[in-house]
N, C-alpha and C positions, 0 to 999 in steps of 0.2 A: 859642409854647409849645415848639416843637422845640428852641429854643436857650436854654431857661430852666433846664435841669437843672444847668448848671454853676454856678448860684448857690451851691451848697454841694456841691462835687464830693466832698469827703471823706465827708460824710454819705451821699451816693449810693453811693459805693463800699463803705462800711461796712455799709449796711443792705440793699441790694438783694441778693436771693438769687442764688447761682450756678445754673448749668444742670445737669441730671442728667448724671453722668459717662457713663452708657450712651448718651445722645444724642451727646455729643462723640465717643465711641469709634466709634459707628456712622457718623457723618459722615466721620471721618478714614479709616475702613476703606473707605468708598465712593469715596474720592478717589484719583486716579492718583499723587499725590505730596504733599509736606508744605507747599507754599507756599500760605498762606491770606491773603486780603484780607478784613479785618473792617470792614464798612460801618457807620458810626455806632457806632464802637467804645467811645465813652464813656470811662469811667475804665479800661477794660481788663478788665472782669469776665470776659467770654467769652474774650478774648484770652489771659488767663492760663491758662485751662483748655486751650485748644488748644496753647499753648506746652508745658504739662505733658505733653500727649499726643504731643510730638515735632515739632510744627509750627513753622515760621517765620512770624510774623504781621506784616503791615503794616496799620496802622489808617488809616481815613479818618473824620474827625470834624469837623462844622461848628462846634462850640463850642471855642474856643481854651482855655478853662479846663479842660474835660474832657480835651482832648488833652494839656495840660501834665501833668495828673495821670498819665495813661497813660505818658507819656514817663518820668516818675520811676520807673515800674515797669520800665523798660528797653525799651519798645516804640518803634519808629519810627512816628510818626503824622503824616499830612499833613492840614492844616486846609482843608476844603472840603466843600461839599455833594457828594453822590455824583454828581448830575447834572452838576455843573461840574468835577468832579475829572478830571485828565488822567493816564491810565495811562502815557503816554509810551512806548508800545511794550511795556510789561511785561505778562506774563501769569501766571496763578496756577492752582493745582490746585483751589482752592475759593474761592468768594465767600460769606461768611456775614454774617448780620445778626441780632443779638440784641435783640429788642424795639425795633427801629428802622425796619424796612422800611415801616411804615404812614406814615412821613413822606416817602416817596419815591413818585414816580409809578410805578405798577406796570408799565406797558408800557415806558416810557423806562428805568426802572431795570433791568428784565430784559434789555433790549437792551444797555445799558451793561455789565451783568455778563457777558453772552455774549461781548462784545468783549474782556473781560479774562480770560476762561477759556481754558485749553488744551483741546483736544479730549478729551472724557470727563471734564472737570472738573465740579465740582458746585456748584450754587447751593443754599444751605441757609438758610432764613429761619425764625426761631423766636421764640416768645413764651411768657411765663408767663401763664396764665389762672388767676385765683385766685377761690375761692369761700369767703368767710368764713361763720361761723355766722349764722343769720338775725338774731339780736339785733344783731350788729355791722354786718351789711349794712344793716339798717333804720335804725340810728343814723347810719351814714354818709350814706345817702340823704337822711334828714330834715335833717341839719345842712347838707349841701351845698346842698340846695334852698333853705334859708333864708338861708345866708350868701353863696352864689354863685349866685343865681337866673339870672344872665345867662351862666353858663358854657356853652361850646359842647359840653360833655360831659353826657350824660343820666345822671342818677343814679336808677336804678330797681333794686331788688333783683331778681335773676334767679332763675328756677327751676332753671337749669342754668348752671354757670360758663362752659361752652364755647359755648352757644347764641348769645349776643350777638356772638361773634367769628366765627361761621360766614360771615357776609357778608364780613368782612375776608379770611378765608382763601380764599373763592371768588374774590374780586377779585384777590388775589395770584396764585392759580393761573391765572386768566384772563389776567393780564398776562404770565405765563411762556409760555402757549400763543401769545398774540398776538405775542410777540417772534419766534416762528418759528425759534428756534435750539436748542430743548431737546426732550428726550423728554417723555413725559407726566409731569406733576407728581404727586408722591405726598404723602400726609399721614401723618406719624408722630406718635404721642402717648405721653407718659410721665406717669403719675399718681403723685403723691407727697404727703406731708403734712409740715407743720412746726408745732411749738408756739411760740406767741409769748406772752411776758409783756406786760402792759400797756405797760411802758416800751419794750420792744423794738418793738412795733407803732407806738407814737406817735413813735418815733425814725425809723422808715421812712416814715411817712405824709407828711411834708412833701416827700418826693422825688417824689410823684405829680404828673404834669403838670397836674392840675386845681388844685394848691395851690402850685406853685413861684412863682407870680406874685402870690400874695395878700399884702396888707400884714400886718404882725405882729399887729395886733389881731384881724383876721378869722381868721388861722391859729390863734391862741390859742383862739378860740371853737370852731373845728372840733375841735381836739385835746381841749379840755375835755369836749365832749359825747361824743366817741367814747371817751375815757378813762373817763367815768362809766358808759357802757354796758359796757365791759370789766370795770370794778369790780363791777358787778352780776352778772357771770358768774363772779366769783371771782378776778379779777385776771389772767386769761389765757385763751387759746383755741387750738384747733387749726385751722390754715388748710389747706384742701384745694387743691392745685395740680394743674393739667394743663399740661405743657409741650408745645406743639404745634409741629411742624416742617412747613413746606411746602418741598419740595425737588424738584429735577430735575437730570438730567445734561446737559451740553453735548453736542449732537449732533456 
């Protein structure tokens, strides 16, 4: 699944939301310099934001299709998993990962990041957590359970968008501590909202890791059911997002 997102890199880049500018600015301000290593850089969504903030960005990306897309945006990208990537003696002021670190071993990844960071450099790992309206969440959960009952992802509407992710954030923070090279990890949170039309949401939905590997007929079934739910809501809805950062400074 981790290497399935490049099946439609253009759609991924077009529809996936960027990260809050305030988050990018805070990470940049907390770093000793402008050199950034973007782990799992994908099509360069976060990389473009860090470049706009004055940083020089090197990407590491396991999917060659995603890497090629980011290169067309002017980024240098090396194709490798982070665990296998060779820093070749290079060091950076920040190691960042946008919606990617959950594919990486939390202890080995933190240790690898520590070796690539200059003293005082910052590891910053961030994710979008989204909470759709109940009607959309319930439609998603119902159709996923019916169409992809053997999916490794559990589809249950949550009472809070962040609650299901707390285990992930704790695991990531634990990996940073166990690496023994960082100060205490911190958690930063940015809350925001975005309105989606029916077509906008259905355009983004196929970029979900739960759906990138589905055959066309199964994907069409998912999109039809979710689209019908949005139609019943008037053709659009407001998505509530929380962007959460787990971060620590290199000792």
